[in-house]
N, C-alpha and C positions, 0 to 999 in steps of 0.2 A: 555485503552489508544488508541489514534488515531495513525495511521501509520505515519502521518506527524510529530509526536513527538518522534518516535522511534529513538534510537541512531544508527548511521551507524555501520554495522557489527554485530548487536545484533539480533540473530534469534528470531522469534516469530511465532505465529499461528494466522490465521484470525478467529476472533470471530463472526463478522457480517459485512455486507456491507449495509450501510443505510444512506440515506440523503434525504433532502426535494425534491431535483430535481430527480424525478423518472427516467427521461431519462438518467441521469448520472449513477444512480444506475444500470440500465439495461445495459448500456455500459460497466461498470466495470465487471458485471457478464458475459457478452458476451466475454470479453477478457480472462476470466478465474478465476476471484476472487470468491472464495466460502469458506464457513465455514470450519474450520479445515485444510486449506491449510498452508503449510510452507512458510514463507516470511522473507526476509532480505533486508535491504537497503544496496546497494553496492556502490552507488555514489550519491553525492548531488552536483548539479551544482553551479558554483562560483557566478553567478549573481542572488542574492536573493533566493538561494536555488532551482533554476529552471534549469532543471528538477530534479526529484528524480528518480533514477534508482533502481528498486527493482528486486530481484530474487524471482520469484514465481514458486515453483515446478520445478526448474531447467531452467526456461525461464526468460530472462531479459525483463523488461517492464519499459518504461519511463512514469512518471506521473507528472502532475502539483501538487503543494502543496494542492490546493483545492480538487483535486481528491483523494489524499492520506488522506485527512481529513475525507473522507466519509467511510474509512475502519477502523474498530475497531480491534485492535490486542491485544494478550496476550503475553508479552515477555517470552522467555524461560530462564531458569536458566543456 
């Protein structure tokens, strides 16, 4: 499942960071996204779902929906 489809407040772990745009993939990795990291959507903006605010290992990060779509996650139960 892509991060952009994860429900707000549902914890997950990052499975992979991958997209056709290698510069975007590198940017996401530089910010701190890596496999097995804990992630949770804490807020979704009111205007077309922009931005998506996520908690990644206790750090808040704002993403555009297309950036969130580059991150594959596995929801936690």
